[in-house]
DOMARLO-942550 format. One line per field, with one value per residue: x, y, z of N, C-alpha, C in turn; residue number from 1; residue in three letters. Coordinates in steps of 0.02 Angstrom, whole numbers, plus 50000, padded with zeros to 5 digits. Atoms other than C-alpha are relative to their C-alpha. Last residue first. Layout:
REM DOMARLO-942550
n_xx: c(X, ...) $
n_yy: c(Y, ...) $
n_zz: c(Z, ...) $
ca_xx: c(X, ...) $
ca_yy: c(Y, ...) $
ca_zz: c(Z, ...) $
c_xx: c(X, ...) $
c_yy: c(Y, ...) $
c_zz: c(Z, ...) $
num: c(NUM, ...) $
residu: c(ALA, ...) $
REM end
This chain:
REM DOMARLO-942550
n_xx: c(49947, 49992, 49922, 49990, 49995, 49967, 50009, 49942, 50008, 49936, 50007, 49943, 49998, 49990, 50052, 50064, 50029, 50069, 50029, 50047, 50013, 50018, 50009, 50034, 49969, 49992, 49981, 50018, 49951, 50012, 49942, 50017, 50057, 50059, 50012, 49972, 49996, 49956, 50041, 49963, 50042, 49956, 50039, 49963, 49990, 49960, 49924, 49954, 50003, 49937, 50016, 49981, 50030, 49986, 50007, 49938, 50008, 50005, 50041, 50056, 49984, 50056, 49984, 50056, 50062, 50053, 50037, 50054, 49973, 50010, 49960, 49942, 50004, 49952, 49999, 49989, 49992, 50002, 49946, 49942, 50010, 49957, 49962, 50040, 49960, 49989, 50061, 50040, 50060, 50063, 50001, 49979, 49941, 49956, 49987, 49975, 49958, 50035, 49945, 50007, 49956, 50032, 49957, 50001, 49994, 49954, 50045, 49945, 50022, 50014, 49945, 50041, 50012, 49961, 50042, 49960, 50004, 50033, 50060, 50002, 50046, 49960, 49971, 49931, 49946, 49971, 49926, 49991, 50062, 50001, 50007, 50048, 49971, 50048, 49972, 50039, 50028, 49950, 49971, 50056, 49967, 49939, 49976, 50033, 50019, 49955, 49942, 49952, 49995, 49973, 50052, 50046, 50076, 50049, 50050, 49973, 49961, 50037) $
n_yy: c(50048, 49993, 50001, 50014, 49939, 50018, 49961, 50006, 49992, 49978, 49985, 49955, 50000, 49941, 49969, 50043, 50022, 50007, 50036, 49971, 50043, 49953, 50038, 50059, 50068, 49998, 49941, 49978, 50023, 49967, 49956, 49970, 50039, 50010, 49942, 50005, 49928, 50016, 49991, 50007, 49995, 49996, 50004, 49968, 50025, 49968, 50000, 49946, 49991, 50034, 50007, 50066, 50003, 50072, 50009, 49998, 49940, 49935, 50002, 49951, 49955, 49989, 49965, 49996, 50011, 49971, 50048, 50036, 50065, 50017, 49967, 49974, 50000, 50052, 49984, 50060, 49972, 50057, 49998, 50035, 50075, 50044, 50068, 50061, 50051, 50019, 50003, 49935, 50013, 49984, 50036, 49974, 50030, 49950, 49967, 49940, 49971, 49956, 49997, 49995, 49948, 49978, 49956, 49997, 49930, 49982, 49961, 49970, 50012, 49944, 49979, 49994, 49939, 49964, 49958, 49955, 49998, 49934, 50016, 50071, 50036, 50042, 50049, 49978, 50051, 50013, 49980, 49945, 49962, 49949, 49927, 49958, 49932, 49957, 49962, 50015, 50063, 50046, 49999, 50024, 50042, 49982, 50059, 50023, 49966, 50016, 49965, 50041, 49999, 49931, 49963, 49953, 50021, 49950, 49991, 49988, 49942, 49942) $
n_zz: c(50020, 50074, 50020, 50079, 50045, 50059, 50066, 50037, 50080, 50028, 50070, 50026, 50083, 50031, 50029, 50001, 49938, 49997, 49945, 49961, 49941, 49944, 49938, 50017, 49976, 49919, 49975, 49932, 49957, 49942, 49993, 49934, 49973, 50050, 50037, 50067, 50027, 50062, 50060, 50059, 50064, 50059, 50063, 50047, 50066, 50044, 50011, 49982, 49924, 49959, 49927, 49969, 49931, 49971, 49929, 49970, 49954, 50034, 50062, 50004, 50053, 50045, 50068, 50056, 49974, 50031, 50038, 49966, 50018, 50071, 50043, 49967, 49925, 49965, 49930, 49965, 49930, 49946, 49945, 50015, 49999, 50054, 49985, 49999, 50008, 50074, 50034, 50010, 50043, 49960, 49947, 49934, 49965, 49995, 50069, 49968, 50053, 50043, 50038, 50060, 50036, 50054, 50032, 50068, 50045, 50053, 50049, 50049, 50067, 50031, 50045, 50060, 50024, 50044, 50054, 50033, 50071, 50031, 50024, 50022, 49956, 49962, 50045, 50027, 49993, 50063, 49999, 49943, 49986, 49942, 50007, 49969, 50001, 50024, 50042, 50067, 50010, 50012, 50067, 50052, 50052, 50029, 50038, 50050, 50059, 50053, 49982, 49983, 49933, 49973, 49950, 50045, 49990, 49972, 50053, 50070, 50000, 49995) $
ca_xx: c(51111, 51013, 50962, 50801, 50806, 50744, 50681, 50649, 50515, 50483, 50326, 50343, 50172, 50154, 50063, 50213, 50355, 50444, 50629, 50706, 50859, 50861, 50948, 50940, 50997, 50908, 50931, 50943, 50956, 50809, 50821, 50710, 50708, 50797, 50959, 50958, 50917, 50839, 50777, 50836, 50759, 50821, 50730, 50838, 50738, 50730, 50597, 50411, 50338, 50314, 50177, 50240, 50177, 50238, 50195, 50260, 50081, 50108, 50166, 50301, 50396, 50391, 50508, 50493, 50591, 50762, 50902, 51012, 51150, 51055, 51048, 50909, 50789, 50785, 50644, 50665, 50588, 50605, 50565, 50458, 50341, 50392, 50276, 50233, 50317, 50185, 50202, 50368, 50457, 50625, 50798, 50819, 50834, 50704, 50604, 50621, 50513, 50450, 50470, 50344, 50323, 50243, 50318, 50193, 50181, 50125, 50047, 50125, 50012, 50098, 50092, 49976, 50097, 50074, 49969, 50047, 49923, 49982, 50030, 50180, 50198, 50342, 50247, 50220, 50035, 49923, 49813, 49621, 49608, 49751, 49706, 49759, 49855, 49813, 49971, 49917, 50008, 50136, 50001, 49912, 50073, 50028, 49841, 49820, 49791, 49888, 49809, 49642, 49494, 49528, 49502, 49604, 49745, 49934, 50048, 50213, 50140, 50001) $
ca_yy: c(52128, 52273, 52224, 52285, 52285, 52140, 52179, 52058, 52091, 52037, 52015, 51936, 51864, 51813, 51670, 51621, 51741, 51740, 51796, 51852, 51817, 51896, 51825, 51888, 52057, 52205, 52256, 52084, 52065, 52058, 52009, 51853, 51790, 51918, 51892, 51743, 51808, 51649, 51704, 51639, 51706, 51654, 51670, 51626, 51585, 51608, 51539, 51512, 51369, 51404, 51437, 51501, 51633, 51698, 51838, 51878, 51921, 51814, 51653, 51638, 51476, 51383, 51308, 51246, 51211, 51181, 51143, 51285, 51362, 51526, 51517, 51457, 51343, 51379, 51456, 51443, 51566, 51521, 51663, 51630, 51767, 51943, 52060, 52236, 52405, 52526, 52623, 52592, 52441, 52490, 52447, 52595, 52509, 52616, 52473, 52360, 52223, 52125, 51965, 51976, 51931, 51819, 51725, 51653, 51596, 51438, 51414, 51273, 51231, 51237, 51066, 51056, 50988, 50814, 50768, 50642, 50561, 50578, 50397, 50455, 50645, 50712, 50796, 50960, 50922, 51076, 51065, 51047, 50887, 50807, 50661, 50491, 50355, 50179, 50070, 49984, 49951, 50091, 50223, 50157, 50165, 50318, 50288, 50440, 50397, 50290, 50365, 50314, 50436, 50471, 50287, 50239, 50181, 50195, 50081, 50101, 50120, 49999) $
ca_zz: c(45619, 45697, 45875, 45949, 46147, 46261, 46434, 46577, 46704, 46889, 46996, 47166, 47238, 47427, 47504, 47608, 47559, 47398, 47383, 47222, 47117, 46941, 46784, 46606, 46666, 46578, 46388, 46328, 46132, 46009, 45820, 45830, 45648, 45547, 45654, 45774, 45953, 46035, 46210, 46375, 46539, 46713, 46878, 47036, 47183, 47370, 47477, 47500, 47399, 47222, 47093, 46927, 46807, 46642, 46528, 46350, 46291, 46133, 46224, 46345, 46359, 46528, 46658, 46828, 46992, 46914, 47029, 47081, 46984, 46980, 47170, 47284, 47188, 47003, 46896, 46697, 46577, 46394, 46282, 46126, 46142, 46176, 46273, 46209, 46243, 46210, 46382, 46455, 46526, 46596, 46541, 46434, 46264, 46177, 46101, 46270, 46194, 46346, 46450, 46586, 46758, 46899, 47036, 47154, 47328, 47416, 47592, 47679, 47830, 48001, 48082, 48242, 48375, 48418, 48569, 48685, 48809, 48988, 49059, 49161, 49165, 49069, 48929, 49019, 49039, 49048, 49203, 49243, 49148, 49061, 48954, 49001, 48896, 48941, 48961, 49118, 49292, 49292, 49276, 49433, 49543, 49651, 49694, 49815, 49949, 50078, 50236, 50154, 50148, 49966, 49929, 49765, 49881, 49866, 49756, 49858, 50042, 50003) $
c_xx: c(50050, 50065, 49997, 50075, 50006, 49998, 50047, 49994, 50079, 49988, 50070, 49986, 50063, 50013, 50014, 49939, 49943, 49982, 49929, 49979, 49952, 49987, 49978, 49986, 49946, 50036, 49998, 50020, 49978, 50062, 49992, 50057, 49973, 49949, 49944, 49969, 50036, 50007, 50044, 49952, 50056, 49962, 50045, 49953, 50034, 50009, 50027, 50071, 50043, 49984, 50055, 49974, 50021, 49982, 50009, 50002, 50068, 50001, 50000, 49964, 49940, 50024, 49940, 50032, 49941, 49933, 49940, 49966, 49964, 50031, 49985, 50039, 50062, 49998, 50045, 50009, 50006, 50019, 49986, 50059, 50056, 49983, 50027, 50041, 49969, 50058, 50006, 49941, 49959, 49946, 49946, 49996, 50020, 50059, 50053, 50023, 50027, 50053, 49980, 50065, 49984, 50047, 49972, 50059, 49996, 49996, 50050, 49953, 50048, 49987, 49975, 50049, 49966, 49988, 50050, 49955, 50045, 50002, 49960, 49920, 49985, 49959, 50043, 50029, 50062, 50055, 50021, 50074, 50014, 49939, 50009, 50009, 49939, 50024, 49946, 50040, 49965, 49973, 50056, 50034, 49949, 50025, 50062, 50029, 50046, 49976, 50053, 50063, 50059, 50004, 50037, 49951, 49958, 49933, 49945, 49944, 50027, 50045) $
c_yy: c(50032, 49954, 49998, 49993, 49977, 50056, 49972, 50038, 49992, 50007, 50029, 50002, 50052, 49991, 50063, 50045, 49954, 49981, 50004, 49950, 50036, 49943, 50049, 49956, 49938, 49932, 50004, 50070, 50023, 49976, 50042, 50052, 50022, 49946, 49985, 50065, 49993, 50079, 49998, 50013, 49980, 50000, 50015, 49993, 50032, 49962, 50040, 49985, 50064, 50002, 49959, 50004, 49933, 49997, 49931, 49985, 50005, 50053, 50082, 50001, 50051, 50045, 50011, 50036, 49994, 49984, 50034, 49947, 49947, 49934, 49985, 50044, 50034, 50014, 49944, 50023, 49936, 50027, 49943, 49998, 49963, 49934, 49969, 49942, 49930, 49950, 49975, 49982, 50060, 49999, 50003, 49961, 50038, 49986, 50059, 50048, 50072, 50034, 50056, 50012, 49998, 50048, 50012, 50041, 49999, 50067, 50028, 50038, 50038, 49989, 50070, 50020, 50008, 50068, 50036, 50024, 50057, 49979, 50053, 49985, 49931, 49951, 49949, 49952, 50040, 49957, 49987, 50024, 50050, 50033, 50051, 50067, 50042, 50069, 50055, 50051, 49989, 49926, 49945, 50003, 49983, 49961, 50015, 49938, 50051, 50027, 49989, 50040, 49961, 50014, 50064, 50035, 50046, 49967, 50051, 50016, 50017, 50064) $
c_zz: c(49946, 49987, 49921, 49989, 49925, 49948, 49954, 49928, 49978, 49922, 49969, 49924, 49989, 49923, 49964, 49975, 49989, 50065, 50002, 50056, 50045, 50060, 50062, 50059, 49985, 50005, 50076, 50011, 50069, 50044, 50069, 50017, 50065, 50025, 49953, 49956, 49922, 49969, 49933, 49939, 49941, 49928, 49939, 49931, 49958, 49935, 49949, 50004, 50026, 50065, 50031, 50072, 50021, 50070, 50015, 50084, 50034, 50049, 49977, 49940, 49997, 49940, 49955, 49950, 49941, 50038, 49974, 49957, 50036, 49984, 49930, 49947, 50025, 50072, 50030, 50080, 50042, 50071, 50042, 50043, 49980, 50014, 49943, 50029, 50023, 49998, 49919, 49967, 50003, 49951, 50048, 50059, 50063, 50036, 50009, 49936, 50029, 49950, 49946, 49963, 49934, 49960, 49930, 49974, 49925, 49982, 49942, 49952, 49955, 49920, 49967, 49940, 49935, 49987, 49956, 49942, 49962, 49921, 49967, 49975, 49974, 50043, 50039, 49951, 49968, 50018, 49927, 50004, 50052, 50008, 50061, 49980, 50033, 50008, 49966, 49958, 49931, 49990, 49978, 49930, 49945, 49942, 49969, 49962, 49977, 49934, 49937, 50018, 50032, 50074, 50027, 50040, 49953, 49998, 50017, 49951, 49928, 50000) $
num: c(158, 157, 156, 155, 154, 153, 152, 151, 150, 149, 148, 147, 146, 145, 144, 143, 142, 141, 140, 139, 138, 137, 136, 135, 134, 133, 132, 131, 130, 129, 128, 127, 126, 125, 124, 123, 122, 121, 120, 119, 118, 117, 116, 115, 114, 113, 112, 111, 110, 109, 108, 107, 106, 105, 104, 103, 102, 101, 100, 99, 98, 97, 96, 95, 94, 93, 92, 91, 90, 89, 88, 87, 86, 85, 84, 83, 82, 81, 80, 79, 78, 77, 76, 75, 74, 73, 72, 71, 70, 69, 68, 67, 66, 65, 64, 63, 62, 61, 60, 59, 58, 57, 56, 55, 54, 53, 52, 51, 50, 49, 48, 47, 46, 45, 44, 43, 42, 41, 40, 39, 38, 37, 36, 35, 34, 33, 32, 31, 30, 29, 28, 27, 26, 25, 24, 23, 22, 21, 20, 19, 18, 17, 16, 15, 14, 13, 12, 11, 10, 9, 8, 7, 6, 5, 4, 3, 2, 1) $
residu: c(CYS, VAL, TYR, PRO, ALA, TYR, GLY, PHE, SER, ILE, THR, GLU, THR, GLY, GLY, PRO, GLY, VAL, THR, ILE, THR, GLN, GLN, THR, SER, THR, SER, PRO, LEU, TRP, PRO, LYS, VAL, PHE, CYS, GLU, THR, PRO, TYR, THR, VAL, GLU, VAL, CYS, TYR, THR, GLY, ALA, ASP, VAL, THR, PHE, ASP, PHE, ASN, GLY, SER, ASN, GLY, THR, THR, THR, SER, GLY, VAL, SER, SER, GLY, SER, CYS, SER, GLY, ALA, ARG, VAL, THR, VAL, THR, ALA, GLY, SER, LEU, GLY, ASP, GLU, GLY, SER, ASP, ARG, SER, SER, ASN, ASN, ASN, ASN, ASP, ARG, TYR, VAL, ILE, GLY, THR, ILE, ARG, GLY, PRO, VAL, ILE, PRO, THR, PRO, THR, PRO, PRO, VAL, TYR, CYS, VAL, GLY, ILE, GLU, THR, GLY, THR, PRO, THR, PHE, GLY, TYR, GLY, TRP, ARG, CYS, THR, ASN, ASP, MET, LEU, PRO, MET, ALA, LYS, LEU, PRO, TYR, ASN, SER, SER, GLU, SER, ALA, PRO, SER, GLY, ALA, GLU, ALA, LEU) $
REM end
């Protein structure tokens, strides 16, 4: 009795001390917040944080005046390949797309840092455009955030 205790509250050996050692039933804390070290208390795993994706959007455009800034009347370029890489520009590819007539692109990504890289064919008389802005940009996307970037290509005379 001295070791196990008694279930009767009027007993001098109350409370029942060794009950958790006699079975493997877990018990919910009632009237207190368990610290996790109590014998027989049910473990409740923490609620996982949901992953909220972000977006990388942008445009590859005709920089007609070669000022590295998109101005009114500078339309999108079709046929550009846009690649998103995890972390640095030498990181693994997360996705790739080819721009349509609007020159727009859109990627859904997890929060993190990415490198967006554009390649565009520049053969004379077929696609006579050369980069007027950097062809690689590193950006950080927050959970649920949207980062918008642009890449300009200026006319090239062969």
